[in-house]
C-alpha positions, 0 to 999 in steps of 0.5 A: 216604722218601729224596729220591734227587735230593738224596742222594749216589750209592751206591757202585758197586764194592761189596765190603763183604762182601769179608771174608766172601768174598762180593760184595754188591749195593749197598743203596739209601739207604732201608736207613738207615730200617730197623733193619737192623744186619747187617755189610755191610747198609748204604748205602754212598756213595763217599769220606768225604763224602756226604749224604742227604735224608730226607722224614719222614711228617709235619712235626715239631719235631726234637729228637734223632737216634739213629744206629746202626752195626753192632756192632763185635763183629760187624763183620769185623776190627773195621774202623771206617774206613768208619763215619761220623765227623763229621756235620752235621744240617740241617732244610730249610724250605719254600724249601729253605733249610738251618737248622743243627740240630747237628754231632756226632762219631759214635764206633763204638768207643763204643755201637752206638746213639748219641743226639744232641740237636738244637738247634732254636733257631727251634722250626721244624717240618721235613718234610725233614732233611739229613744231611751226613757230613763225614768217616769214620774213614779209608776213602778208598773208601767210607762205610757208613751203617746206621741213622738215626732222628729223634725229635721232636714232630709239628707241629700247624700 
């Protein structure tokens, strides 16, 4: 689930489907936990920087992140400007302190689904993961996040 109070606000003026001549209601951040990749069916937040905190169903030793974006062939006009670019991942410990797990460049011109190995050097288990989007590919108006999936081993302790 998404921790709403620790997550960026959703983009209000949502014309994501404007290329199709439709007004789309904004989707909540929870949509990033679903494997939905239809163009425009994403969580949009204002500007090029934002964050989302995800509460996992159990504490895990995080190992990797899969990030997906709408297929560039399906996207209207192949506009990648709203795609996330620079991403930072942290685990949140029981005191809410951030433990850096990795920084990545997501390139929507490459594969639709991209896999990033996390660096959990302390071998700590986390139930909360923070995803910081540090930049996008050029849009000043909003950034669109489609799907995130964390991989890891369930903690036994």
